[in-house]
N, C-alpha and C positions, 0 to 999 in steps of 0.2 A: 409296396403296398399289396395282402392280402386280398385277393378278390372269388368270389366263390361265384359257383354257377348251380342254382336250385335244380334245372333239369338232369331225370335221372338217368345217368348210362346205363347199358343193358352188360355187357361185361368187360372185365380189361386183364390184360395176362400178366401171368403174377412178373418179379422179375425174376432174373436165370440169372447166373452164373458162368458168363460168357468172355471170351477174348477182351469185344472190346468193352469189358462193364466195368474198365477205370472212363474210357473215354464216351461212356453214358450216365456212369457220376457225375463229371466236369458239371457234362451239359445239363443233369438238375441240379444241379447245384446254382448254374447263372440263371436258373428258372425259364430256359430256353425251351424245354421237354420235360414239364413238370409227372412228376411221380403220381399215379392212377392207380387207387386202389378196388377191387373187386366188391363190385354189387352197390358200390357207393353210391350214393343221390351224388355225390358233389367234391373238387377236386382237393385233396391237401395241396396246405403250402408249401411253397418249395424250401421253409423251415425244417419241414419232416426230415431226415437225415437218410442217405439212401442208403451206410456203413451202417446203418442198425441191423443188430443178426437179432434180433427180441421176437416174439411171436408176432405174427399179422395177423389181421381180420381172414379166415379160411371161406375156401367154398359154402362151405354148410350152416354159416351165418347168412340169414337172407337180410335185404335191404331197407325192411321194415322194422327186423333188432335193431339193425345197427341206428339205422336213425331215430330208433323210438329209446336206447341208450343212450347214444352222444344228449338228445334233448331233457333225458332227465338226471347227464350227469353236467352240464355245464360247462363248471367246473371245475370240473374233472381234465375236461377235453380243455378250455384252456392253459390250466397248469402243466398240463404235456406239452400243449406245442409251444409253451414261452423255455419249461425245461429243455425241449430240445431243438431249441432256438438256439441255446448256447452253447454247443453240441458244433455248428455251422461254423466253416473256415473261416468266413466272411465276418467282419466283427458287425454286429449289430448295430445300427446307427439311434441313440434314443429318441431319436424323432420318430421312428417307424410307428405309425399305430399300434396298439393292442388290442385282444379280441376281449370286448365287454363283454362283462357278464348277460344272460339275459335278463331282460327284463320286462319278460313280456303279462309277468303278474302282476305289474303297472296297473290292468285292466281290472286288478280289483277293485282300483279306487272306482270307475263306472257302474260295477256290481255292488259298491254298499250303496251308492248312490239312488239306485233303480231297485236293490231290494233289502233296504232296509229296513224299510217298514213308513221312510218318512220321506213327505214330498217334496222333497228340497231339492233345486236346479242341482245339475251335475256339474262339475267345478270345470262346464267347458269356458264356459264364462268367463275367463282370465281377464283382469283388469287392466293387465299391461299389453292387452293383443286392440290394435288401433281398426278402429272397422276402413268398410272401403273406401268409405266415402272421406278417410282422410288422410288418404295418397292422392298425388297431384296425376296419376297413370297409373292404371296397372301395367308392369312391366312387358307385356307380348301388347300391352297396347301404347307401349314408349314412355314408358314412368319416364317426368326429367332425371329423378334421381338417379338411375342405372343409364340415362345416357352423355352422362358424366362418365370415363372410360374406369374410374375409382373411386365412385364415391367416395369421400370420408366419414359421410353422416349416420353411414349403414354400417362399418366397420367400426365406428367411431370406440374398440375396445382399450383407450389408452394402451394403446402400441407405446413401444424405446418412444418412437418419432414420432408420437401421436402432438398436437400442438396443446392437449387438455395435459401433457404430463409438463411436474415440474421442473423434471430436466432430464434430460438424454441416458439411459444408464441401459444397457443391453445386459436382460438374464441371460445367465450360465449357456441355459440347453434355449436356443431360440433357431429359427430357421434359417433366416438371415436375415445378416452382415449387411445391409445397403451401403455401398458409397454413392453420396451428392455427389450428383457431375456438376464441374466447376462451372458450366452453362446452362441455361435454360432450356433446351434443346435436348430434353431427360430422353427424351423417345428413339434419339439415334446411339443411344449408348444405354441399354437398359439394365439394370441390376441383374444376375445371375440367382432366379431362385434356387432353394436347393432341392435337388433332385435325388430325389429316392434311387436305389441302387438298382441296377437288375436282380440281383441275387434277395432282392424285399421284394419284389414285383410279380406276382402269384398272375396264371394266363387264365382269361375266360372264357374259356371255349374255343376264342377265336385267331386264330393261331397260337404265336409265342410269346406274344403276351396282350395286356388289357388295354384294348385300341387305343382308351380316352387317358390311359397313363401316357401311352407311347407319346400321341400328339399334344401330353401338357409338359413332358419331357423335351422333344425335341420341338417345338413348337416356341416356347417362352414365352413372353411379354406380347409378341407381336400377334401372337396365334391368342391368346387370351382375348384379344380383344376389351371387350365392357366386362364388368361383373354382371351383369345381366346372360351375358353368353355365357362366356365362363358357367354361371349356375345351371344353364340349359342344357349345357355340351353332358355335365354330369347327373341329371337329372332321367336326359334322355340313355343316359350309359347304363343308369343302374335300374331304368326303367325295364329295358330290353333282358335286360341278363336278369333282374326278378319277373319279370313278363307281367307287371303292374301296367294296369289299365289306365289312370291318370296320377295328375300326384300335382304339389304343387308344394312351393318354397317360399319361407322370408326371411331374412334376417334382423337383427339386433341392430336397434339404434337406440344411443344412449343422449337422455337429453343434458341441461346444465346441473339436472340436480343430481343426476349416476342414475337415473329410473330406465331401467329397459324397455323397449319396446320393438313388435315387430313389428317390421315395415313388409308387406307382401312386394316377391318380385316373381314368382311365376303363380299364377293363377290358380287356382282347381280347373284342369281342365284335362283334356284328352292327351293320352304321348303322341297320338297323332296328329293330332294339331295343337299345338299349345300357342298358333297366333290363338286362335279361335275364342268366342265367349267364354263363359262359361257354362259347361252341362248339367251341372247340380242347383239344387234352388238353392233359396236362401238360406234355408231352413239350414239346409246342409252344411252349406258354409259355416255358419255360428257354430256348429256342432266340431266343424275342421276348426277353428279356428279356436274353440276350449279343450281341444286334445295341442296345436301347438303351443295352446299356454299352458297346459299342466305341463307339457315339456321341458318347455321354458323353466320352469320355476324349478324343475325335482331335477332335471338336467339328464336323464334317463329315458334310455327309451319306452314306447309303446306301443303293444302289437295286439291287436282286436282283431281275433280269429274267425270271431261269427259276431256280425253287428247287430242278426238278429236276436240274442239275446239279449240287447239293449235295449230296454224301450224308446230310449228317446230317439233310436235310429228309424225308429216305425214311424214315415213320418207322412212321408206322399204313398198313400195307396196306389196313385192313380200314374203316376211317373213311370217310364219304362224300366225297365228291367237292366238294361242298360246305362240306367242313369240314376241308380242308386245302389249304395257305397254299403260294402258287404263285408269288404275283410280294409284294415284299417293298419299299418305299417307307418311311424312316425320316432324318427330317431335326431337328439340335436346335432350340431352342428359347432366343433369346438374348436378350440385353436391350441400353439401348443405348451400352453400355461392352464388348461383346461378348460377355458374358459368361454361358453355360450355364443357363438356368431349368430348363427340360424337354428332355422330348422324345419328339415324336411319331410313329408307326407307323402308316399304308397297310398292308393288306393285302387282297390279289385284286384288277385290273383289273376291272370289268367287263367283258363284250366279248357281240358279238352270238350268237343261236344258230347260224346260219351262215358265222359268223370265223373266223378263227384263235380262239385263248389272247391274251388282248392282254397286252400290260406296261409299268409306269410307265417315261413316256419320259424325257427329260431335263427338258422342259418341263415336264412334273408338276413333277418335285422342286424346279422356280424359282420353280411357281403354290406350291406349298404351304410353301417358306421364304420366301415375303414376304407367305404369310400368317401363316406362325408368327414373323417379323418383328413385324410390327403385334401378335399375341398378343402377346409378349415383352414390345415396346412398354406397351403394358395391365398386363398386371401386373405390369411394374415399377412404374406411375404408381397401381397398386391398392398395394400394400407404401409406398410414401409416403405415400398420405395413413394407411395404415392405420399407419405408424410415427409420422405425425404423429399421428392419434388416440388411437393408446397413450400416446404422449410427454403429450399434455393431462390424459389421466384419471394417469396417473404423478405430475404435476407438483400436480395437486390432493389425491391421494392423501397427497404427501408436508409439500403445506403442511396439511392434516386432523392429522396425524399428532405436525406441530414443533407444530399449537397443543397439540393431547392433551399433549406433552409441556411447552409450558413456565407448564402449568395448576396449580397447585396439589394435591394428592391426600397423602389418607390413608391409602391405601393402597398400597402395589404391587403388586398385588395389580390391582388397579380402572384402575392406566395401564396394566399390559399392554393388559390387558383389550380399554379403550380403544380403544389405541394398536391391536392386534391385529382390532377390531372397522371398524375404518378402510376394511380393506383388502379385507374380504372380499363387496362387493358388487362391486368393481374387480373380481374373479379369479372368482367366482360361482362360490367354495368354501359346500363346504355345513358340512366341520368344520374350525377351527382349533385345535391345541391348542399350549401352549410348555411344555416339558417342562426343570425348570430342574434340574442337576444334585447331587449334593448335595456339599456341602464336599469329602467326604474321597473321593475317586471313584478307585477301583483298576479300570482299564481291561480289564474281565470280561464280555466279551460275555455269558455266561451268566448272569450277577448283573443283578438291577434298581436304576439307579444312581443313577435321581432319587428328589429326594427331595420333588417336589411336581410338579404338572399345575397350568394354564389352561385348562379347554376353551371351544369357544367353539363352539355353531350357528345355523343362518341358516336361518329360516323366509321361504319366501317368503310373502306377503300381498296376491294379483294381484301389482300393476305394480312395488313397491314390498317390502323383505326386512326384518326383523327379525332381528335378533342376540342371540340369548341363553349367557351366562353358567352353564353347567351346573355341580353340584356332582357333579365323578367323584375317585372313589379311581387311585391310581392302578394299584392291580393289574388295573382293567378296563377298563383299555387300552393298546391293544398296543405295548410302547412299538422292539420288533424294531427298525425305521425310524431314529430317532430314535438309539439306539447305534448303528447303522452310522456317519450323521453326525456322534455323537458321536465316534469312534473313526477318521473318515477325515477330516473336517472337511472335507469336502464337499457341496456341494450335489448333494444326490440327489431325481430324477424318476423319474418309473417310470409306469408304469401297468400294469394286467393285468386277464385278459379270463377270468372263470368263470362257466360257463351262463349265457349271454345277457349278464351283465352287467359291466361296466366299471368299475374302483377304478382312479381316477389319485391322486397323491400324488407333493407337493412337501413336503423335510427342506432344514430350512436352517440351518448352525450360526448361534449368536450368539460373536462372540470381543469379549474384554477387547482394546480399542485397544490398551492399555500392554502388557501380558503376551502379547497372541495366542492364550491361550488360551478354550476352551470356556466360554462361562458356562451357556450356554439352546440349545435348542434346537427352531426354530420349523416347526411340520407343517404343510401348507393338503392337506385330502382332498376327493376326489369333487367334480371342476368339475362345475356343470351346464351342461346343453345351452340357449342362450338359445331354442330352437326350438323345444323339445322337451323330457320328461325323461330324453334320455338322460343317460350323462353321458362327456364328455368328456376327455383328455389333459391335462394343463398344457402352456400352451406358454414360449416365451425372456418372454413380456413377464409372466409369469403369475412366473418365476422372478425376476426383477429388480427386481418390487414385493414377495416375501418376502424377497428379500436388502433391499430399502430398510427394510421393516419389523427385520428379522436387525440390521439397524445403528441404527436407534432402539429398538429391545429394549436392543439393547449400552449405548445412552446410559440410557435407563432405568433401567438398573440399578448404572451405574456411579453415577446419580444418588441411588437411592436408596442406595445404600453411602455418597453421599458426606451424604447427609442421616443416616443411622442413625449413619456417625461424629461427625457435627455436633453430632448430639445428644448422644451422649457426652460428646465434650466439655464442651458448654454445662452438663451436668452434675456431671461433675469442676471444672468452672470455680465453679461453685456449691456446689459440699460445699466447697473450699479457699477458696472466700472465706468461708464460713459458717467453718470454722477459724480463718481469717485476723482475722474479725471477732472473734471468741472473746477470741483472742494479743493481739491490738493495742487493744484497748479496758480502759481504765482500770475496775480492781477498782470496785465500789460502793461500798465503806469509803469509798476516795479523793473517790472526786466528789461525799460526800458531807460529806467532811473542808472540801476546796476550798469548795462552797458555803455552807459557814455560816463560815466565818472569814472576820477583817474586813479586808477588803481594805488593807495602809499605802496611803500619798497616791503621788504620785508622786514629789515632791518627796522623801520617806523614803527613796524603795527610787530616786532619783538618775536615773530612768530621762530625765529632761527634758535629763539634762547628755549634750554632746556626747561627751566625755570616760569617760564611762559603760564600766566593767568585772564582766565577767559573773563574774570573779575573784573579785570580790569579796561575791557573791550567794551563799548558800545555797540549796541546788537545790530545798526546797518553796516560797521564795519567786520563783522564776522564772516558775512557773504563778499565781501569783498577781500580778506584776511583769506578764505579758500581759494578766490578765484587766484589770487598773491602765488599760495604754491603751487598749481596748475602751471602758472607762467613760469616758475623760475626750474618746476624741474621738466620745462620743453615740451608737455606732453599737449602741447592747441597745437605746436609746431609740428610736432613729429608724428601724432594722427591725424591732422587737417581737423580740429572739434572746430564748430562756428562755435564764432564768440555768443554770441547770442541763443545758440542752445545753451554753451554754455552757464551763462547764468542765469537760462532759465531752471536747469537741472538743477542747481545749486539752490535756488530761491525754492524750487520745488519738494527739495531733501527737508530742507529746512520745514515746511508746511507738514511734512511728514511726520515729524517727531510732536508728542504730546506736549503743553506746555502747564499740564498737571501736574504732571509727574515730576515728583523735587529731584533725582538724578540722574536718570535715564531721558533726556532730552536735548535738543539741538547745542545746549553749552557743552554736556561729554562728547556728544561726535565731534564740535570742533576739535576737541582739546585732544582726542585720539587724532584726531587725522594731523596735526602740528605736533603730535611726538612723533607719530611718523616721517613728516614733512622734516621732522629735526633729525631723526638720526640718517635717514638717506642723505641732508644733506651735508651734514657733520661727518661722513663716514662714505668715502666716495667707493671705501671698497664695496660695498651695499651695494652701488650703482653696476661694480662692474658683475658682482654676482647675479643680479636678476637682472630680467634682460626690459628693456623698454615695457615691453607690453604688459610684465610680470607687476613695475611697479606703479604704472597705470592701474593695474585690475587692484590693487594694493590700496592705495588712495581710493577708489572708488568705498574699498570694502570696510575701509576708516571710518568713513561719512555714513554711507549705510546701515551699519553692523549692528544698532537698533531700532532703526524704524517701526514707528507706531508704538512704543513699549509701553505697558499695561501698568508698571509700576508692580508686579510681583513676578515668580520666582517661575521655572518649568514646573516644577511639583505640585504648583500651584492648580498652576492650568490645569493639569493629568488627575488632581485629587479634584477641583471641583467637574470635570468634567466639560470642558467649556470647548466650543465648535473646534477652536485649533488645536487640541491634543486628537479630537476625530480626525479631524484631515492631514495631520502631519504623525503623530503617533508617541515623537522621538525629538526631542531638541525644537520642541516646537517654534520657541520663542525667534528661534534663530534662525529657521526656516522661514519662519513669514519673514521677518525682515530681509532675507534672501528676496523673498517673490516681491514683496510689495519696492525692492530693488531695482528689480528686473523690470516689474510695472511700470515703473516712472522711465528706467532707460529706453521702454517703449512705445513715451506715452508721446504723441506727436508733439513737437516743438524742444521734449529733452532728448532726444534722439544723438546723445557726445558722441557713439559707438558708430557710426553708420557710417564712417570713410575705410571702417576696417573691412578684410575679406571676409567672406563667412567662414574662412577656419578660424584666421583669428580672432573672430569673433565669437565663434566655438570655443575657444581657449581660453579668453577671459574672462567670460562668464563660470567656465567653467572654476577657473582660478581667485573667481572673485566668492562662489558660493563657500568652497574651501577656505575662503578666508574667515571669511563669517561665520560660518560652519567652528573654527575653529574659535574663536570666542565664547563658547561653552565651557565654565570650568571643569567642568568633568571629562571632555575632549585633553585639555591641557594638564590634567590630573596621568591622563592612562599615554602620553605620545613624552611627555618632558625625562621622564627618564631615558631616552633615547636620546635625546636632542642635550641631554647635563652628559651622556657618555661622548659623543662625539665632540661640545665642548672640551673634554679633556683631551684629546688630542692636540698631540703637538700643532699640526697641520691639518686641514680639510681644505680640497679643492674646489667643492658646491658644484663640482659639474654636474651631479647627477640631480635629475629632474625632484626625484625623491627628498635630495637633501632639500633643496629650495625649497620645498612644500614646504618642508616640515621648519624647515625658520623663519621661514616666512609666516607661516602660523604660529611661530612663538614671538616675531616683533607684533604679530594682533595683539595678543595679548600683553604683549610688555608697553605699546602704546593705552591698552586698556585702561589699567591697570596702573597708568603713567599718575595718578593722581595723589597715587600714596609717597611718590620722588616730589613732589612739589615745597613749595616754602613753607616753614609752619602754618603761617597765618590761613593759607588757600587750603594747606591740610587739612585744619582744625574744622574749616565751615564746611569743605565736603563732605567730613566724615562725620556733623553730622548729620547733613542733604542726606547721607546712606540710610545712616542710621532712623530720620524721620520715615523713610522709606519702607525698610525694615520693618519696623515696628506697626507698622498700618495692616502690611500684608499677619505680620503675628495676629492681629486683633481681628482680623481676618475670619483667619483656622479657629480661634478659641470660640467667635460668636457663630460660622456657619457651618465647622465641619467636631465642634463642643472637642476639639483638642488642644494639649499643651504647646505653643510653638516649638522653635527648636530656642538653644540660648542667645543665636545672637538675631531675631525675630521675637522675643519677648520683652516690652518693654519695661516689665518688675526688673530686668537686669539691666535697665538704661544708666547706673551709677556701674556697670565694669563693664563701659565700652571700652577706657586704656585696655585694662586686660587684655580684652577680645581686639583688639586694635594689633595690640605686639605678637599674640600666634599668628594675627593672619598675614605679618609685615615674616614673623619667622618660617613658617608655614608654605606659605605661595608664594608671597611680592621678593622677598631675598632670594633664593635659590634660581628662583630667572635673571633677574637683574646681576649678579655675578656671573650668569654666564657668558649672556650676553657682553658684560664688558671683560673677560675673560677671552675673549673671539674679537671684541674691535672695543678699541681702548678709548674712542669716542664716545660713548657710549658714558665712560664710567661715573659723570655727574648723576645720571638714573639711579645707580647703586650707591652715592655720595649723599643723593638727597633721602634715597631711601633706608638711608643709616641713619642719618641726624631725624628722621622721622618715627625709626624707633625710642629712638635717646628719648624725645621731649614723649612718647607716649608712655616709653616705661617712667620717667620721674611723673608722669598724672596718676600712674597707676600708685607707685609709691608712696604720693601723695595722699593717696585718697586709704592709701593701704592704712598711711597715719592717723588718717582722718581716725577712717575707720577705730582703731584701735584706742585714740583719746577719747570718743567718744562711746567706745563702753567702759573704759577704766570711768568717764563722770557717771554712765549708766550705774556704774557697779557700788561709786560713793555715792550718788544719789540716793540709790537701796539702801544701804548701808547707814546715811546715813536716819533716813523713812523708817527704817527699822529700831535705830535705837531711840529716836522720840517717840517711837508707841511704847517702847519697854517702861520708859521714865516714869509716865501715869500709873502702871500697874505699879512699881515699885516703890 
């Protein structure tokens, strides 16, 4: 980086062509021995090409003339050096600061304000300049902001890694691409700052190179220390080479609205005593702040070579001359994106005792600008590094809070306490309090609206800290800041100074993501300094961590509420199940009567006959017939079923069916079970194909396959959005039947599967569920082609579990539809019951949904029942019974009964058609006769 010295040099030797010229040229290109022009008051940049053979300034040109000419043609000088820089063998980095244009003319702002004839104030009191009382402490007096080695508040210029950025994107021309270390101990492996090469560094007259630059390049972050120390070294260095008596430096801080404010880092003091108090009066300080505000606003340097020309500086005549401001040079500190990150001011250029008063020259301005460009680049790199370090800390805090949230906690307070304790070490907060408002809160600031608080305190134990949860009453904790946050629903970050102590605090609202209401307030108080016992103000990173905690607290609150609601609903379900179990369980007298009665034989009950009719069986014998099926299949003996449990289970299943449903009631369940029992008993091959456990599951499924049927179809339940549809989504009725079956099997006294092993118990329940779901005709239509293809084969082994499951599903449907195979009187009676149930659903659909029901449920089509029955047999029933009979000859009676009933329905359909045709003829004849009678009087 070019670094010039304004001290006049007496003379320099002109370049000579020597044998060591090549070696000398190399030394010049590396900047180790920069070339000097004779009678020039400053050193040329190393970008000056030593190979140039153009005419140089001669001995006859005096120093004053050269300086005057260069001052008057600064644009030419800048363009010349940039042009010559392109000829250097070492490529110029795009990050090397260029010579800024001289901006001494900005002093016209002051001249116009003073000599324009208008007594308007100088534009010194810039609105963005913060007063001395705004800062917690002056840097020289241990400002808390600068105790943090890399304070993000002051460097908040929206760096690529800045938390304020919406995403991380590095510009193509950046000073550093930091790598976030994997651990939090980032100080052990700091990323390397971008270091200018030696070819781009000019000596300041102190040996081989700029000492401040060399220390900066060789020391790294460990040498930089804090931002305050970095700025102090830079100011001391430029003050020394430019012979300034005093200086001050401020950095830019941006608030949440993007407004830039200067925060003082180095107060206006003499360079020899930067740690002492200000030596300038209050009025001078205000003027200096105004100058810095102008530089911040314009982004250009300002050089006041003689303040006596400006009446604003004629303030303190009684003040010693050493404490008066004579000359001022102020330049902006910019990062590589050209954004102003700070402003530096040099005060009073030193002069010799016998010489005239010195002023800062245009070249001094360039020297200062180039040094500040380096400082701005380093500050930007420091911000990038700090951003990456803070992001790593934040990521770890988020992971730890997520881990805490994912674990099961018995207490909501414990959950919030653990999450709050997670971020306290990261923010160095001494206290953390979570305020939870009462459920019915009126926004009245004068009243306490918090029902409870969770208070934590952090105690340092050497290099570690211990977080304790303290039991505190709401009355002993100041809720004023939390109340303010509750009302405004915005994050509050503030600090107060009283009696030498600093109180810092952040309050953040916790919102419900659904309702956007504030459900709690998180508060951090008293940020402890890492280097001393002083308190600091919370920065933007602390705000982000607290806002992250607020998000997780909101999730925790919602989780706690969801758990509470779930527990309440679980308790409600348990109560409902207790009530249901009481009402669905058969009375003890019924159980005892069935247990003690002598069960008739299967022959006397006619349950071995495919033409069994439940209409001829009294109700008390229906339960006995069910018990007889289990006895004859030897299921009671094989699975050690308690006989009393079997009796109670049968009676409970019967009570599970609704008596007000015309067709899908207990009689239908008994008929379905009897059909399955008749097929199993008539066909020994079926008992060989299925295992004993599968036969038990099929018999249980047939009795329970329509439990609690409501007399409506799945389509009606889904269209009316009943709770069953919301609970199951598809096959609502079948899933409900199975769950109620499972409830009865688990009911005390009805546990007929209690004798099974855990594995057999799971297998039995799985088979029962598959069998009940198979009674959905939609499932049957989807799978029947596979079964029909299997039935066409000459021989099937049935060893595959998938094939046996398919066969069981088809037998369930065959049993469920077996009413179509019953003798004609029973079939005709059952068809009327089915039509009654279907027409009732059609009436509901027409009334509730204002739609026309399908044909089989439309009461207006009642006369077409025979036609619909023929279609039903041809499309659904006959193909199934034909396939079953083809596989098992003993099941042929089912097919024969289906064919006979089809003939009967076909006969009724033909009779109805003849009757309709006769009625049509009669109507036509009556119409013709009536028309003839009307025409006779007319004739």
